[in-house]
Residue, then its C-alpha position, 0 to 999 in steps of 0.5 A: m294800074s299795071k305792074s310796069s306802071i307802078n314800077k315806073i312811078q316807084h323808080s321816079s319817086d326813088k330818084t326824087e328822094i335821092l336828090h332831096n334826101y341823100k343816104w347820108g341825110a338831108f341834102p341841100s337843093f341845087p341853088i344852095q349848093a351853087l351859092f356855096i360853090a360860088l362863095v368858096a371860089i370868091i373867098f379863096y380869091t378875094n385877096t387877088f382883088n388888089n393885085g396889079y399885072a403880072l407875067d403875060d398881062t403886059a403883052v396882052i393887056v398893058s401893051n395892047e393898043f387895041v385894048h386901050q381903044g375900047f370899043e374901037g379896038i374890037p374889030d382889030i382884036l377879032t381879026k388879029d393874033v392875040y400878040y399882034s400889037y405887042y410884037s408889032q411894037i418891037g418890030s417883029s411878027d408873031q413869033l409864037k409857034g402856031g399863032r394865038y387866035r383867042p380874041l374873046s378874052v381880049v374883047s372882054f379887056a377892051l370892053e372893061q377899058q371902055l367902061f372904066g374910061a379910056v386912058p388919055k392918048g399921050g398916056t396910052d402911048s407912054i404905057i405902050r412904049n415904056g410900060l408902067g414904072f416901078e414908081m407910079q407917079l403920073p395919073y394915067e399910070k395910077k388909073f391903069l393900075h387901078e383898072m387891073h384891080m377891077r379886071h381881077i374882080v371880073n376874073v374871080v366872078l367868072f371863075a365862081l360862075l364857072g364853078v356853078v355851071l360845072l356843078y350843074i353839068l355834073r348833076l345833069i349829065v355825069f352824076k344824075n343820081e349822085p348829087v353828093i359826088a357832083l358837089i364834091a367834084t366841083l368843090l375839089f375843082v374850085i379849091h385846087p391851088l393849081h388854078t391860082e395862075v388861071v384866076a390870079n393872072v388876068k390874061s388867063r381869063d381865056e382859060i376860064l372862058s374856054l371851060l365855061f363855054i365848053c360846059l355850056t355846050f355840054i349842057f345845051s347839047h344834052k338838053y337838046q337830046e332830051i327835048k329836041k327844041v331847036w333853040l337849044l341846039i342853036t344855043a349849044l352851037a353858039c356856045y361852042f363857037l364862043a369856046y373856040l374864040s376863047k381857046e383851041y381846047a374846044v376841039t376836044l368836044m369833037v370826042l368828048l361830046p359824042l362820048s358823053f352821049y354814048l355813056f350817059k344817054g345810052t345812044t349807040l356810038w354811030k348815033s352819038a357821032l351823028n348827033a355831034l355832026p353840027f358841032l363839026a361844022i362849027t369846028l370847020v368855020y373856026i378853022f377857016i377863020r383862024l387860017q385867015v387871021i393867023g396866016q403863015r407862022n414865023e418859022l424863025s421861032d423854032s431856033d429861039i430857046q425862049i419861044n421853043p424850049y426844045a430848040w436844042a433837043s434831039g428828036a429822041e430827047k424832045l419826045a422823052t422829055e415831053i413824055a416825062t413832063s406829062l407826069n408832072y401835071l399829075k403830080l401837081l394835081i395830087f400834091p400842088h407844091p411847089l408852084s411856079s409861073d414858069y417851067s421853061y428851059n432849063q428848069i425842066p432839063y432834057k431827058d432821054f429814054t434811059n431816064p426812069l421817069v420817062w418810062l414811069s410816065l409812059l406806064v402811068h398814062l398807058g395805064l390810064f388809057g387802058g383804064f378808059f376801055y376797062f371802065l367803059k361798060k362797068k363804070p362809065i363815070l370813071s371812063f369819062a373822067i379819064a377821057f376828059y383828063l387824057i384828051n385835054l392833056l394831049m392838047v398841052c403835052n407837046i406830043v401832038f401839038d407844039i405849044g411853045a412851052t414845056m409846061g404850065e400850071r394854067l395848061i392843066f386847067h381843063a384836064s383837072v375837071g377829069f381829075a376832080i370827077g375821078l377823085a370825087y367818085l373814088l373818094v365817095k365810093g371808098i368812104e362808103m366802104i366804112r362801117p357802120v354806115s352812120n360814120q360815113k358822112f362824118a368821115m367825108a366831112g372831116l376829110l373835106l374840111v382838112v382838104i379845104v383848109l390846106c387848099g385854102f391856105k396854099t391858094i391864098e398864099r400863092n395869090k399874093d405872089w401874083k400881085s406883080d411881076a416883082t413879087l412873082f419872079f422874086q418868089d419863083i426864082n427860089v422854086s425855078p432857079n434854072s429857068f431861063l425866063v425867071n432868071v432874065n426877069v429877076a435880073t432885069m427888075l434888079v437893074n431897073q429897080s436900082d434907079f429907085e434904091k437909095d441905100e447904096a450898099k443894097k443897090n450895089a448888092n442887087l446889081h451884082r446879083a443881076v450880073s450873076l443872074f445874067s451870067r447864068v442866062i448867057g451861060m445857057q445861051d451865049n448869043y443872047v444879045l438882050g442879056i449881054l446888053n442888060r448885063s453891060i447896063a448893070y456893069y455901067k451902074l456899078g462903074i465897072a467900065d472894062s466889063m461893060t465894054a467887053d459886053l458891048n463888044h460882044v453885042f457888036k459882034l453878034y448884032p452890029i446895028h443894035p440901036m442901043l450900041p451908040e449910046m452905050y459906047y458913049r456911056a462907057g466912054m464917059l465912065y472911063f473919062g470919069n476914071k481918068q482912063f483916057m485911052q479907053a475913053d477915047s476908044a469907046m467914044k470913037q466907037s460910038f461916033r462910028l456907029n452914029p456920027r450925027v451926034t454932036d455931043v460925041k464929037n465934043q467929048i472926043l475933042a475933050i478926051e484927046d485934049s486930056i490925053r495930050r495934057v497927060k503926055 
């Protein structure tokens, strides 16, 4: 036997030994590692099983007529924007910039609906029209809420599956000879508290499915490069298409996939690019389908601060704020506290280029960009980790694509894989510098134990906040007190819940708080019709007729044909009448009549008020 053959056999034997008997001692096989990762994921998120719906669950699931239809709704889901049903019900076209063609997760919701059993037609209509009430009384309301528990279980199972697939891809591609680092990187990803929004908010299943199919695309494409079986390529392309149907992040593979061939397969840049060409075809097919479905976006969204958080920023302010905000993601990855469901206007104030955070963020990200090239040959793992982080960050930081949001914890989900890879690599290499060598595994075990306990505590506590809109926003207003959206939601819930509050003092205190929150929001946007109208409702429930009428007059000036105005002026008139303020009652009731002269009761009330005025005189 030749010396070269002996060396090859020895190298193969050494590699096998590394996989099964790592330098820190005996190391579990992949199935045991996979089971460990899955169990950790499930344990961390078990307390979401009893959660209901929160945040965007309402628009995407609860108020989505196509989801309620089960199998029958799937064709519409596949051929319409995610928010088509929601916006059509409020008489609007899709207002989110760029549109949202992400049908796969919504198809899964429709499949669940079919399996759980359809809500009766009348019940479906009521849920879509009114939402679920604060006190679940009707059978279909209770049933639908129970189905949300099942959807949460599916989310957790999918997240656990993602953890197993991520572990496999890291062992197969990134850490082929470093199974410990692959396991640690996967563990850091799975336990990170920043992922609570993705797992605990059912709507964010699109993030899980997107990353899951991206990982599967990596696996099958690399397997194809090894053994050239056509079915592997077809499977990789199918997974890639499903990744696109989950979310637009799949486009990052047009860079990351050939980069992985180059770094971990040893192919040239040119050949790596050629190997990725079939995936370009899938990208073009997706773009064609997306353009057919989404069509032209609604340009009016650019002027709405709720849809476009940079509507009132100058070009320089917008760019400076985007640069500075990008650093927030890195901060939350390093130290995930406090967490919030919303970072919209005005929680993150506009910045200009005199702000030091802008330049610090620019310096950090340029440093990472330079680090990618520096490590390209020396430490390809770090180079890949940086690329994975930066390219996915580029998708959500608004600098290249306007996403209609300042930032969001769910938006860093994909990029956090790069963060976990880099952190795990640096941790292990740092621990390996400890002497004597026998102390290394104890140092790593102790460090991981502390991290797991801290992350577990934070994750499990945060999961509780996602139980419902009420628990979420009443918690997050403490973290995001300047958020336009959080203030609106808390104020609206306080007004709605007042109908069920039996303690009169508490009811009034909550209504006064709602008025204060609405006033804060109106101070941010003085033409916010819905906020002004809802504040008038709070004043009505408090019995403050003058303030109620002032708000109604403001709404009339901004939106004279608002459908709620006739009824609200009528209520104001009745409030004045009950207070024996007959002249004001007459004015309000006549305004109601002018807006809708067909209501007989208004005519009768005007006659009664005029009679009271004559008697007083």
